BAMAR-911361 format. One record per residue (C-alpha): residue number from 0; x, y, z. Coordinates in steps of 0.05 Angstrom, whole numbers, plus 5000, padded with zeros to 4 digits. Layout:
BEGIN
   pos      u      v      w
   NUM      X      Y      Z
...
***
This chain:
BEGIN
   pos      u      v      w
     0   4997   4994   5002
     1   5059   5050   5022
     2   5090   5030   4943
     3   5025   5055   4914
     4   5027   5125   4947
     5   5093   5139   4938
     6   5076   5121   4859
     7   5009   5165   4849
     8   5054   5221   4891
     9   5112   5211   4832
    10   5067   5210   4784
    11   5030   5270   4801
    12   5101   5302   4808
    13   5118   5290   4740
    14   5046   5306   4715
    15   5059   5376   4741
    16   5127   5380   4715
    17   5098   5373   4638
    18   5033   5418   4651
    19   5081   5470   4683
    20   5128   5474   4608
    21   5062   5490   4566
    22   5047   5541   4618
    23   5107   5585   4602
    24   5085   5590   4525
    25   5072   5665   4533
    26   5041   5719   4482
    27   5119   5744   4460
    28   5150   5739   4403
    29   5216   5693   4418
    30   5219   5636   4463
    31   5285   5603   4502
    32   5294   5532   4488
    33   5326   5502   4556
    34   5317   5429   4544
    35   5256   5358   4522
    36   5191   5411   4535
    37   5233   5458   4569
    38   5213   5530   4545
    39   5196   5601   4564
    40   5165   5648   4511
    41   5171   5715   4553
    42   5221   5755   4500
    43   5190   5818   4468
    44   5259   5823   4423
    45   5319   5764   4406
    46   5367   5801   4444
    47   5330   5797   4511
    48   5323   5720   4497
    49   5392   5700   4480
    50   5426   5747   4549
    51   5381   5704   4594
    52   5413   5634   4551
    53   5478   5654   4545
    54   5517   5622   4603
    55   5462   5570   4615
    56   5451   5529   4555
    57   5407   5530   4503
    58   5375   5564   4449
    59   5314   5622   4418
    60   5265   5616   4374
    61   5210   5647   4347
    62   5143   5638   4377
    63   5104   5586   4330
    64   5038   5612   4369
    65   5051   5689   4381
    66   4991   5730   4353
    67   5014   5809   4338
    68   4963   5855   4387
    69   4909   5875   4344
    70   4910   5945   4316
    71   4867   6004   4336
    72   4813   6020   4298
    73   4816   6100   4282
    74   4760   6134   4288
    75   4732   6185   4242
    76   4714   6248   4264
    77   4648   6275   4246
    78   4640   6362   4244
***
């Protein structure tokens, strides 16, 4: 019974870690990729991303899921 509890606790930790990697995919144009399923898409510029991975390992890439903000529609004034 104790082994089953340890197994369930370990499985919960593993699944939480997998879900956490997906949560880091924010709506910014660039991502830092550190390893298998570990990325952080929280960079406005490639330079920001490169500074973050410098010395830590990993690489930077464009965020394939990035959606640019919609342009505000200008209102025409009526006189």
